[in-house]
C-alpha positions in Angstrom: 100.2 69.0 100.8 100.0 72.0 103.0 98.0 75.0 101.7 101.0 77.3 102.5 103.1 75.3 100.0 100.9 76.8 97.2 101.1 80.5 98.3 103.9 82.7 97.3 104.9 86.4 97.3 105.8 87.8 93.9 109.5 88.7 93.6 111.4 90.0 90.6 109.4 90.1 87.3 111.1 89.8 84.0 109.6 90.3 80.6 111.3 88.7 77.6 110.7 89.4 73.9 110.8 85.9 72.4 111.7 85.5 68.8 110.2 83.1 66.3 111.6 79.6 65.9 114.1 80.9 63.3 115.4 83.7 65.5 117.8 83.8 68.5 116.8 82.6 72.0 116.3 85.2 74.7 117.4 84.8 78.3 116.4 86.1 81.7 118.9 87.4 84.3 119.8 85.0 87.1 117.1 84.1 89.6 117.5 85.6 93.1 118.8 83.8 96.2 115.3 83.1 97.6 113.8 81.9 94.3 112.8 78.2 94.2 109.9 78.5 91.8 108.9 80.8 88.9 105.5 81.5 87.2 106.0 81.6 83.4 103.3 82.9 81.0 103.7 83.3 77.2 101.5 85.9 75.5 101.1 86.9 71.8 102.2 84.8 68.9 99.9 83.3 66.3 96.4 81.8 66.6 97.4 78.3 65.6 97.8 74.8 67.1 101.6 75.4 67.1 101.4 78.6 69.2 103.8 78.0 72.1 107.2 78.9 73.5 110.1 76.5 74.3 112.1 77.0 77.4 115.3 75.7 79.0 116.4 76.4 82.5 120.0 75.9 83.8 122.9 77.4 85.8 125.2 80.1 84.5 127.9 77.3 84.0 125.4 75.4 81.9 124.6 78.5 79.8 121.1 77.3 78.8 120.0 78.2 75.2 116.5 77.1 74.3 116.0 75.0 71.2 112.9 75.6 69.1 112.2 71.8 68.6 113.5 69.9 71.6 113.1 71.9 74.8 110.1 72.1 77.2 106.9 73.3 75.4 104.7 76.0 77.2 101.3 76.8 75.8 100.3 80.4 75.3 98.1 82.3 77.8 98.5 79.6 80.5 100.5 80.3 83.7 103.1 77.5 84.3 104.7 77.0 87.7 108.3 75.7 87.4 110.7 74.6 90.2 114.1 76.3 89.9 117.3 76.8 92.0 118.6 80.2 93.0 121.2 81.4 90.5 119.6 79.6 87.5 118.3 81.4 84.5 115.7 80.7 81.8 116.2 80.8 78.0 113.2 80.9 75.6 112.4 80.7 71.9 109.2 80.5 69.9 107.9 77.1 68.7 106.7 78.5 65.4 106.8 81.6 63.2 105.1 83.8 65.9 106.8 86.2 68.3 105.9 86.2 72.0 106.3 88.0 75.2 107.3 85.8 78.1 106.4 87.0 81.6 108.6 85.4 84.3 107.7 86.0 87.9 110.0 84.8 90.7 107.9 83.2 93.5 109.1 83.7 97.1 108.0 81.8 100.2 
């Protein structure tokens, strides 16, 4: 792997208020035309072993809506790098009773 493959410029930053597992999923706007990766970090919530956020990524046609029990689980306070395709969007919901803030940074080459 080339070192340059691990270095990005920050693009658009989106901040989502993420509801608890019983609430409604929140979604970002579509990712830009040069976005092939995002850095996703969840903050807040509860101090418990279940503190996490569930995410789902898909195209506008797929209309992704995160499920609080079956979608990808992201731990709190840990930046996660996720490969995406331009024009996709991210949906998020809490894994438990806590509420979170999800910071989504588009990474540009």
